[in-house]
C-alpha positions in Angstrom: 0.0 0.0 0.0 3.0 2.4 0.9 4.6 1.7 -2.5 1.3 2.2 -4.3 0.8 5.6 -2.6 4.3 6.6 -3.4 4.1 5.7 -7.1 0.6 7.4 -7.4 1.3 10.6 -5.1 1.9 13.1 -8.1 -1.2 11.9 -9.7 -3.2 11.9 -6.6 -2.3 15.7 -6.0 -3.4 16.4 -9.5 -6.6 14.5 -9.3 -7.5 16.0 -5.9 -7.0 19.6 -6.8 -8.5 19.2 -10.4 -11.6 17.7 -8.8 -11.9 20.6 -6.3 -11.7 23.0 -9.3 -14.4 20.9 -11.2 -16.7 21.1 -8.1 -16.3 25.0 -8.5 -17.0 24.9 -12.2 -19.9 22.5 -11.8 -21.5 24.8 -9.2 -21.2 27.8 -11.6 -22.8 25.6 -14.5 -25.6 24.5 -12.2 -26.4 27.9 -10.9 -26.4 29.4 -14.3 -29.0 26.7 -15.3 -31.2 27.9 -12.6 -30.8 31.4 -13.4 -31.4 31.1 -17.1 -34.5 28.9 -16.8 -35.9 31.5 -14.3 -35.2 34.2 -16.9 -36.6 32.5 -20.0 -38.8 29.6 -18.9 -37.5 27.7 -22.0 -36.0 24.1 -21.9 -34.6 25.0 -25.5 -32.7 28.2 -24.4 -31.5 26.5 -21.3 -30.2 23.5 -23.3 -28.2 26.0 -25.6 -26.0 26.5 -22.7 -24.7 22.9 -23.0 -24.8 23.1 -26.8 -22.3 26.0 -26.6 -20.0 24.1 -24.3 -19.8 20.9 -26.5 -19.8 22.5 -29.9 -15.9 23.2 -29.7 -15.4 19.5 -29.2 -17.0 18.9 -32.7 -15.4 22.0 -34.5 -11.8 21.9 -33.2 -11.4 18.8 -31.1 -9.5 16.8 -33.7 -6.9 19.6 -34.3 -6.8 20.4 -30.7 -5.6 16.8 -29.9 -3.0 17.0 -32.6 -1.6 20.1 -31.2 -1.8 18.5 -27.6 0.5 15.7 -28.8 3.1 18.4 -30.0 2.6 20.9 -27.0 3.9 20.4 -23.5 1.0 18.8 -21.5 1.6 20.7 -18.3 1.7 24.1 -19.9 -1.3 23.4 -22.1 -3.4 22.5 -18.9 -2.1 25.7 -17.2 -3.1 28.0 -20.0 -6.5 26.4 -20.6 -7.4 26.6 -17.0 -6.4 30.3 -16.9 -8.5 31.1 -19.9 -11.5 29.3 -18.6 -11.1 31.1 -15.2 -10.9 34.4 -17.1 -14.4 33.6 -18.6 -15.8 32.8 -15.0 -14.4 36.2 -13.9 -16.0 38.1 -16.8 -19.3 36.6 -15.7 -18.7 37.9 -12.2 -18.1 41.3 -13.5 -21.3 41.1 -15.5 -23.4 40.0 -12.4 -22.0 42.6 -10.4 -22.9 45.3 -13.0 -26.4 43.7 -13.3 -25.7 43.4 -17.1 -25.7 39.6 -17.5 -28.0 38.3 -20.4 -28.4 35.0 -22.0 -26.0 35.6 -25.0 -23.3 36.4 -22.5 -23.6 32.9 -21.1 -23.5 31.2 -24.5 -20.3 33.1 -25.3 -18.7 32.3 -22.0 -19.8 28.5 -22.3 -18.2 28.4 -25.7 -15.0 29.7 -24.5 -15.1 27.1 -21.5 -15.8 24.4 -24.2 -13.0 25.4 -26.3 -10.6 25.3 -23.4 -11.9 21.8 -22.4 -11.5 20.5 -26.0 -7.8 21.6 -25.9 -7.2 20.6 -22.3 -9.0 17.1 -22.2 -6.6 15.3 -24.5 -3.6 16.9 -22.7 -4.9 15.7 -19.4 -5.6 12.3 -20.6 -2.1 11.8 -21.9 -0.6 13.3 -18.6 -2.6 10.8 -16.6 -1.2 7.8 -18.8 2.3 9.1 -18.4 2.0 9.6 -14.7 0.1 6.4 -13.7 1.8 2.9 -13.9 -0.3 0.6 -16.3 -1.4 -1.8 -13.4 -3.3 1.2 -11.7 -5.3 2.2 -14.7 -8.5 0.6 -13.4 -8.0 2.1 -9.9 -7.3 5.6 -11.2 -10.3 5.5 -13.5 -12.4 4.5 -10.3 -10.9 7.5 -8.6 -11.9 9.9 -11.4 -15.4 8.4 -11.2 -15.5 8.8 -7.5 -14.6 12.5 -7.6 -17.0 13.0 -10.2 -19.7 11.2 -8.3 -18.9 13.2 -5.1 -19.1 16.3 -7.0 -22.5 15.4 -8.4 -23.7 15.0 -4.8 -22.2 18.3 -3.6 -22.8 20.4 -6.7 -26.5 20.9 -6.5 -26.5 21.2 -2.8 -23.6 23.7 -2.5 -24.8 25.5 -5.6 -28.5 25.8 -4.6 -27.5 26.9 -1.1 -25.0 29.7 -2.2 -27.2 30.8 -5.0 -30.2 31.1 -2.7 -28.5 32.8 0.1 -25.8 34.9 -1.4 -26.5 35.0 -5.2 -24.7 34.1 -8.3 -21.6 36.2 -7.2 -20.7 33.8 -4.4 -21.0 30.9 -6.6 -18.6 32.3 -9.2 -16.3 33.5 -6.5 -16.2 29.9 -5.0 -15.3 28.6 -8.6 -12.4 31.1 -8.9 -11.0 30.0 -5.5 -10.9 26.3 -6.4 -9.3 27.3 -9.8 -6.5 29.2 -8.0 -5.9 26.2 -5.7 -5.6 23.7 -8.7 -3.5 26.0 -10.8 -0.9 26.7 -8.2 -0.7 23.0 -7.3 -0.2 22.1 -10.9 2.2 25.0 -11.5 4.4 24.4 -8.5 4.3 20.9 -7.2 3.3 18.4 -10.0 5.5 17.2 -12.7 4.1 15.8 -15.8 6.7 13.6 -17.7 7.4 14.5 -21.3 8.9 12.5 -24.1 12.4 13.2 -25.3 12.8 16.5 -27.3 13.0 15.7 -31.1 16.4 15.7 -32.5 17.7 18.9 -34.3 16.7 19.1 -37.8 13.9 16.5 -37.4 11.0 17.5 -39.6 7.7 17.9 -37.6 4.4 16.6 -39.0 1.7 19.4 -39.8 -1.4 19.7 -37.6 -3.4 18.3 -40.4 -1.3 15.3 -40.8 -1.3 14.6 -37.1 -5.1 14.8 -37.0 -5.4 12.5 -40.0 -3.1 10.0 -38.4 -5.4 9.9 -35.4 -8.4 9.1 -37.7 -6.3 6.4 -39.6 -5.4 4.7 -36.4 -9.1 4.6 -35.4 -9.9 3.0 -38.7 -7.3 0.3 -38.1 -8.8 -0.8 -34.7 -12.5 -1.7 -35.4 -13.1 -2.5 -31.6 -12.3 1.0 -30.5 -14.1 2.6 -33.5 -17.2 0.7 -32.7 -17.2 1.5 -29.1 -16.7 5.1 -30.0 -19.8 5.0 -32.3 -21.7 3.2 -29.6 -20.9 6.0 -27.1 -21.8 8.6 -29.7 -25.3 7.0 -30.0 -25.7 6.8 -26.3 -24.6 10.4 -25.9 -27.3 11.6 -28.2 -30.0 10.1 -26.2 -28.4 11.0 -22.9 -28.2 14.7 -24.0 -31.9 14.6 -24.8 -32.4 13.5 -21.2 -30.1 16.4 -19.9 -32.3 18.8 -21.8 -35.5 17.5 -20.6 -34.7 16.9 -17.0 -35.0 20.6 -15.8 -38.3 20.8 -17.7 -39.7 17.6 -16.0 -39.3 19.2 -12.5 -38.7 23.0 -12.4 -42.3 24.0 -13.3 -43.5 21.9 -10.4 -43.9 23.4 -6.9 -40.7 22.6 -5.1 -39.1 21.8 -8.4 -35.6 23.2 -7.6 -35.4 21.0 -4.4 -36.7 17.9 -6.2 -34.2 18.6 -9.1 -31.4 18.9 -6.4 -32.3 15.8 -4.6 -32.5 13.8 -7.9 -28.9 15.1 -8.8 -27.8 14.2 -5.3 -29.0 10.7 -5.8 -27.2 10.5 -9.1 -23.9 11.5 -7.3 -24.6 9.0 -4.5 -25.2 6.2 -7.0 -22.1 6.9 -9.0 -20.1 7.2 -5.8 -21.2 3.6 -5.0 -20.4 2.5 -8.5 -17.0 4.3 -8.4 -15.9 2.3 -5.3 -17.0 -0.8 -7.1 -14.9 0.0 -10.1 -11.9 0.7 -8.0 -12.0 -2.5 -5.9 -13.7 -5.1 -8.3 -11.2 -7.8 -10.1 -10.8 -7.6 -13.7 -13.8 -8.9 -15.7 -13.4 -11.7 -18.1 -14.9 -9.7 -20.9 -14.7 -5.8 -20.7 -16.8 -5.4 -23.8 -19.7 -7.3 -22.4 -19.6 -5.2 -19.2 -19.8 -2.0 -21.3 -22.8 -3.3 -23.2 -24.8 -4.6 -20.2 -24.2 -1.5 -18.0 -25.3 0.9 -20.7 -28.3 -1.1 -21.3 -29.4 -0.9 -17.7 -28.5 2.9 -17.4 -30.5 3.8 -20.5 -33.7 2.0 -19.6 -34.1 2.0 -15.7 -33.9 5.6 -15.1 -35.8 6.9 -18.1 -39.0 4.5 -17.4 -39.1 5.7 -13.8 -38.8 9.3 -14.6 -41.7 8.7 -17.2 -44.1 6.8 -15.0 -43.1 7.7 -11.4 -45.3 10.0 -9.5 -43.2 10.6 -6.4 -39.6 11.9 -5.5 -38.9 8.4 -4.1 -39.6 6.7 -7.4 -37.5 9.1 -9.3 -34.5 8.7 -6.9 -34.8 4.9 -7.3 -34.5 5.4 -11.0 -31.5 7.7 -10.6 -29.6 5.0 -8.5 -30.4 2.2 -10.9 -29.5 4.3 -14.0 -26.3 5.7 -12.5 -24.7 3.1 -10.3 -23.5 1.2 -13.3 -22.0 4.1 -15.1 -18.7 4.2 -13.5 -18.2 0.4 -14.3 -18.8 1.1 -18.0 -16.3 4.1 -17.7 -13.7 2.1 -15.9 -13.7 -0.6 -18.5 -13.8 1.7 -21.5 -10.9 3.6 -20.0 -8.7 0.6 -19.6 -9.4 -0.6 -23.2 -8.6 2.9 -24.6 -5.3 3.4 -22.5 -4.0 -0.1 -23.5 -5.0 -0.1 -27.1 -4.0 3.4 -27.9 0.0 3.9 -28.0 0.9 6.7 -25.6 2.5 8.8 -28.3 -0.7 8.9 -30.3 -3.2 9.3 -27.4 -3.6 13.0 -27.6 -4.7 13.0 -31.3 -6.7 9.9 -31.0 -8.5 11.0 -27.7 -9.3 14.1 -29.5 -10.7 12.2 -32.5 -12.7 10.2 -30.0 -13.9 13.4 -28.5 -15.1 14.7 -31.9 -16.9 11.4 -33.0 -18.2 10.5 -29.5 -19.4 14.1 -28.4 -20.7 15.6 -31.7 -24.0 14.0 -30.9 -24.2 16.0 -27.6 -25.1 19.4 -29.1 -27.5 17.6 -31.5 -29.2 15.7 -28.6 -29.4 18.9 -26.3 -30.9 21.0 -29.1 -33.3 18.1 -30.0 -34.3 17.6 -26.3 -35.2 21.4 -25.8 -37.1 21.3 -29.2 -38.9 18.0 -28.4 -40.0 19.3 -24.9 -41.1 22.8 -26.1 -42.4 22.1 -29.6 -43.6 18.5 -29.6 -44.3 16.8 -26.3 -45.5 19.5 -24.1 -48.0 20.8 -26.8 -49.0 17.1 -27.5 -49.9 16.3 -23.9 -51.6 19.7 -23.4 -53.7 19.0 -26.5 -54.9 15.6 -25.1 -58.5 15.2 -23.6 -58.7 14.8 -19.8 -59.4 11.1 -20.1 -56.9 10.5 -22.8 -54.5 7.6 -22.5 -51.3 10.0 -22.6 -52.8 12.0 -19.7 -53.5 9.0 -17.6 -50.0 7.7 -18.2 -48.0 10.9 -17.8 -50.2 13.6 -16.2 -51.7 16.8 -17.3 -49.6 19.3 -15.5 -46.7 21.1 -17.2 -43.7 18.7 -17.2 -45.9 15.7 -18.5 -44.5 16.3 -22.0 -41.1 15.7 -20.6 -42.2 12.6 -18.7 -43.6 11.2 -22.1 -40.2 12.0 -23.7 -38.4 10.0 -21.1 -40.5 7.0 -22.0 -39.6 7.5 -25.7 -35.9 7.7 -24.5 -36.1 4.3 -22.6 -37.4 2.7 -25.9 -34.6 4.1 -28.0 -31.9 3.4 -25.5 -33.0 -0.3 -25.4 -32.9 -0.4 -29.2 -29.3 1.1 -29.4 -27.9 -1.1 -26.9 -29.4 -4.3 -28.6 -27.9 -3.3 -32.0 -24.4 -2.6 -30.6 -24.5 -5.7 -28.4 -25.0 -7.6 -31.7 -22.3 -5.7 -33.5 -19.7 -6.3 -30.6 -20.7 -9.8 -29.9 -17.5 -11.3 -31.5 -15.1 -9.3 -29.5 -13.7 -10.5 -26.2 -11.1 -8.1 -25.1 -8.1 -9.6 -23.1 -5.6 -7.7 -20.7 -2.8 -8.0 -23.2 -4.7 -5.4 -25.3 -5.6 -7.8 -28.1 -9.2 -8.2 -29.0 -9.9 -11.8 -30.2 -12.7 -12.4 -32.6 
């Protein structure tokens, strides 16, 4: 245990401080959703916040990963963190001046998304270089653990600060956590870098580096199919994200219910993260990924659709999210072992673009479906109609009907990809057998 701690100490410091900073950023994002929904009363306009965050992954992600392979990882992370913090500081100034309007938030979220698109491949490569291979599953469990803990704390802290002290206090906390992470990375953490290229050695162009990442993916059908699977999952999961506020915020006590649900999501993923860190290696990581995604995409959506009480919705959150860290841990191990370390930046960036391009589409579709399709459909039903008996008559019933539709779509997607991936049995030496 002492040896393990010694080998992981630099990574643990990076993980801890970056997780704290992620808590601050998550609180700001959560408070902004509450603020914008109050201002606009629109699921579509609220979903555009996340659209602006994820759009840079699609537009520049591949090129950002190519640059990440060339640039110094630590410097890249520091610069991206600083620019994202500058966006939060700008939001604080606008709040204090009582000048914040929705388009400011869209612009600031786009800046934050651009920084994440550049930083994320760099941080993935940094983790690979700082962590011995035998600890990949454990550290993936740790990342899920911190993400889960943040999911519990974010709605509680954000709602409390937002209600008691306003948006300014939430953003100020975000900036304080950024400062702690920035100083730790700058002064106390060393990220190993490969040897400097020999003098006169020709560097590949950014386009060539990006293309090489796509070529690598074409040569590994297992990883390519897993990425397409996650792209399909992300589309429907993003519709869920867009519809969730519209399901609860129109109700009396909706903010408290949404906060409770998010806390249950965090508790469930916290439990799943512990399992991911301590469970032994499965015999077939691909089968674990398919099975956990099937449970995740069906259980919660069905209970959100038909549940009538906070207890039922919370049970759905636990069933839907407890298995997600297991999926993430197994996917993470496959990617880190399959992808050569010197290519991980560009391949992870290609993964981001291909896997995340469906997120803006899903967020926009979710907001549109709630505002323009399902809510009008439910409101037009007769009082004794089947849809009203199933999903209710109050505002938010349209979102409930949408969750039922998502459960059906999620089950279908998992069935299709389970069939496509049935011949793969991934082994710990990194070679998929067919």
